[in-house]
N, C-alpha and C positions, 0 to 999 in steps of 0.2 A: 500238563498232562499230554503225553506224547501221542496216545491213541485218540483219534478224533471221533470215531463212530462208537459211542458208548451209551449205555442206558442212563436213565434219569438219575438214579441213585448214585451211580458212579460219578456223573457230572456234578451232582449236588455236593459231593464231598471234595472232588478234585479240581473242577473247572475254575480257571482264573488264578490258581495258586502258582506264583512265579518260583523259579528255582534260584535261590540266593547262594552266595559263596559259602555259607555255613551249613547248608542243607536243612534249613528249618522245616519242621513238619507242618507248621502253620505259618500263615503270613505274618511277618513282623509288623509292629506298629511303627510306622515312620512318622513320629510325632515331631514334625518340623514344619516351619512356615515356609522356608525357602531352601533352594538347592544350589550348591556352588557349581560353577562351570570349570572345565579343564583349562580353557583359555578363551580369549575374546571371540575367536572364530567359532568355537563350540557353542558359546552363548548365542551368537548371531544365527547359527544354523538351527538351534532350538526355537528361537523366536520366529524364524522364517518358516518353520515346519519342514526343513530339509532333513532333520535328524530327529529320531524319537528320543524322548527323555523327559525330565521334569524341571520346571522353572520355579513354580510357586504353588503351594497346596490348593489355593482357590482354583487354579487352572488344572491341576492334576497331581496325583500322589500315588505311589505304588500300592499302599494299603487300600485306598479307595478304588483304584483301578482293578484290583483283584476281585473285589465284590462286584463291580460293574461287569467285568468279564464273566463272572459266575452266573449272574442273573440273566445276562444276555444269552448265555448258552442254554439255560433252562427254558427261556422263552423263545429260543430259535430266532433271535433278532441280530441286527448288525452289531450293536454295541450298547452298553449301559451308560446312563447319566445319573449318578447318585446325587441326592439333594438332602438338605438338612432336615426336612420333614416331608410328610406326604403332601401337605399343602404347598410346599416348595416345588414339588413335582407338578402339581396341578397348575400353579401360577406360571411355571416355566413353559408348560404346554400352551396355555392361553396366550402368553406373551409372544410365543414363537409362531403360532398358527393363526392368530386373529389380528386384525388391523382395524383402523378407523372405518366406521360404518359397515363393518362386516357382521355376519350373523352366524350364530351357532344353534344347532338343535341338540337338546340334551334329554336324557332320561329324567322324568319328573321327580322320582324319589331318589335322586342322587344324594351323595353325602352332603349334609347341610352346608358346611363351609364352601364346598365346591360351587354351590349355587349362590350363597350369600356374597362371595367376593365378586361374582359376575354382576349381581344386581346392585351392589353398593359402590363398587369401584370401577370395574371395566365399563359399565354403562356411562360413566362420566366422559368417556372418550368415543362415544358413538357406537359402541359394540352392543349388539342386541342378541337376545337368546330366547328361544322358545322351549318350554319344558313340557314334554308330552310323554304319554305312556308308549315307550318305544317297543313294547312287546307286540304292539299292533303296527305293522309296517305302513299301514295307511296313514297313521298319524305322522310318521316321518315324511311320507310323500306329500301330504297336504301342506306341510310347513316349509318345504324347500322353496327358497327365494333365489333370485339371481345373485344376491350377495351372500348366500350361504356357503361357508367355506369349511365348516367343521361339524361333524357328527360325533357327539361325546356320549358314549354309552357306559353304563355301569350295570353289569350283569353277573351274578344276581345283584339287584339293587339294594341300597341301604336306606331304610331298614325293612322294606316291604317284600323282599325276596322275589321281586318280579324279574323274569328272564327275558332277554332279547335275543333273537336269532341273529348271531353275529355275522354269519356267512351271507344271509339274505339282506341284512341291513347294509353290509359293506358293499355288496353288489349294486344295490340301489344307489347308495351314495356315490360310488365311483362312476356311475353313469352320468352324474352331474358334476364330476370333478371335485367332489367333496372328500376331504381327509377324514379318516375314521380313527378315533382314539377310544380305547377301552380301559376303564379302571378295573383291573383284575384283582383288586385287593381281597375280595370276599372268597375267591377261589384259590388264588396262588397259582404258580406255574405247575404245581403237581396235579391240579384238577382241571385246568383249562388253559389253553394256549391260543389267545385271540389272533396272534399274527398268522398262525397256521390256518385260521378260519377266514382270513381276508382283511383283518384290521391293519392299519398302517403304523400305529403306535400303541404300546401297552404301557400302563403305569401302575405302580403299587405304592401304598403306604407300607414300607417295610417294617414299620412299628408293629404291624399286626402279625400275620402268619409267618412271614419270611424270617423275622427275628424270633418271634414266638415266646419271649420271656418277659414282656412288659417292663423292660429296663432300657430301651433305646427308642428314640424318635428318629424317623428317617423316611426318605422316599426314593424312588428310582423310576426312570423312564427308559424304555427300550424301543427305539425306532426299528422298523423293518429294513430300511435302506440307508446307505451311506449319505444320500442326499438329505434325508430327513434328519439324520444324526448331525450332519454338518450345519443344518439350519437351527436345531434346538440347542446343541451344546453351548455355542457362544452366548446364548441368552442366559443360561444357567450361570456361566462364568461371569458375564457382565453384571448381572444383578446380585452376585454373591450368594447364591443359594446352595453353595457346595456343602457336602457332608464333611464332617471332621474325621481324621484318621482313626481315632479311638472308636467313634461310632461305627465306622466301616468294619473294624476288627471284630466288634461284638456281633454285628449283623452277620458277618461271614461265618462266625462261630455258630450262630443260631440256625442259619440255613442248612447246616449239615445234618440236622435232624428233622427237616421240614416234613418229609413224607411220613416218617414214623409218628410224629406228633399228630398230624392230620388223620392218619389212618386210625389211631387209637381214639381220638375225640369223635371222629365221624361215626364210628361204630356205636358209641354211646348216644350220639345225636339222633340216630335213627330210632333207637329204643325210646328215647325221651319224647321224640316227636309223636310216635305212635301212642305213647301213654297220655300225652297232652290232648291228643285228638279225641280221646274217650272221656276226658274229664268234664263233669257237668258245669263247671264254672268257666270253661273255655269255649268261646264262640266258634273260632276256627284256628287252624294252624297252617302256616306257610313254610314248607320244607321241601326242597326239590326232590327228595327221595320218597315222598308220599304220593301215591297215585291221585290223591285229591288236589295236588298242586296243579294250577291251570296250565303250566308249561312242563308237566312231568315228562312227556315224550321228548320235548326239546332238551331237557336236562340230560336225559339218557343219551341223546345224540351228540351234544357239544361239550358235555362235562364228563370227566373220568370218575366222578364220585359226587355225592350229594352235599358234601361239605359239613361244617360244624355249626353253621348259623341257623337259628330257628326264630321265626317271628310268630307270635300268637296274640289273639284278641281276647281280652277278658270281657265277660258279659256285663260287668259293672262299670265299664267305661273308665273315665279319668280317675275317679276316686279309687276304683279297684286297682288300677295300675299303681297308684301311690301306695296303697295298702300292701300290695305284694312286695314292692321294693323294701318297705320298712320291716318286713318279717323274714327275709331271706337270711340264712345263717352260714351257709357254705359259699354260695355264689356271691361274689363281691359286687356291691352296688357301685358300678364304675363304668365310665365310657371306655371306648376302645374295644378290641376284640382280638381273637386269633392267638391268644397266649395259652400257656399250659394251665392257667387257672380259669375257672368258669366265671364269666361276668354277666351281669344282667342290668338292663337300663330301660327307662320309660321315655321313649322319644318325645312324646307330646309335652312333657314337663322338663325334658333335659336337652338332648342334642338338637332337636328341631323346634324348640320352644320359640326361637327367634323368628320363625316363619309366621306370617299372618295365618290365622286359623283357616281361612278359606283356601289359601294355597296349600297348606299342610294337608287338609282333607282331600283336595283335588289330587294330590300326589299319592293318596292312599294311606297317609299316616294318621290313623284314627286315634281317638282319645284313649282307648283301652289297649293299644298296641304295645306289646312288650318284645324287646329284642334280647335274645339269649344266646350267648357265645359259649359253646360247650368246651370244657377243658379236658384234661386227662385224669381227673379224679375217678374214683370208683363210681360207676354209674348208679349203683344201689344207693350210695350216699346222696347223689344229686337228685334222684327221684324222691327220696325221703325228704330232702330239703324243700323241693317244690311242693310236695304234698302238705307238709306242715304249714307252709306259708299260704298256700291256697285255702287251707282250712280256716284261716283267720281273715280271709277277704270277705 
């Protein structure tokens, strides 16, 4: 793309697309493990970093780089680092920014595996983590230690839809020399840009909104500076977390409709959230677009839209959650989110069932909590589906 200062949708479609000798309208799939050199000196220059080019797909690949450059442009970051999964992105960030006897502060209701790998594996090497409600800055402040090096935020959080003030949290962390990472999966670059709000690194599970079609697993990291990029990328390469070229091709295809998909689903989500709020079998609804959301004003300030994710609590608790799952007819009973299809899940019995009950409740993941990812189906059909299932709870 020759013109640099362009709008989001223009960058969404064109950013990162290289010009090849054939004039391809889309990025070709460079499905190759290795790349040949022109001569010995060319190979030496590539390995030494004196010349730009490709050596081996684990290190870099044109198809993958096209996606990396695209998302970096949408997030206003230095560069992208694509990974084989969202957890590959999380693991790469942890391995890059945490060390022996270091400490991390994290949002309590963070994506389940992001917490479980810290508690099961990284703890073996002396890494400690405090899980707090980061929506209250006092909780962050109280848990800062001399060895705290990372503040890991997820906002909106999964699955409680708790929001954290990124700008204020980043300012506080930076006073103590702490690096700030934001998992921006729930919002996507269309609705929120954490780097513009003061974060140092943003990451996504591109499996969700960025790809948007439930057919690819992947992740991406976008650091704000070259220094952080140079610190994180070698870890991804060294541990072999790289994305495959065909994955990258599919995600790059998906991202071209990102704003269109979200805008359609977001409109339906607002209507559904308002409907749920009035339903007699629903205790409460957490949706950033509702005035009843505890951080409604913050959502209006730091997000460009309310998103497509809704959490709500059923009055019947755990059993009601299971019953609702068993009677949905259009919404798919499945984990993941952010696709064109509507998905529903019950965290207490599914994604967060591995957490001890006490920790789960402390994070706000109650027994009757339902997570609902709104797709692009007709909203009338989705409402009818919820109504018939709730009638049977």
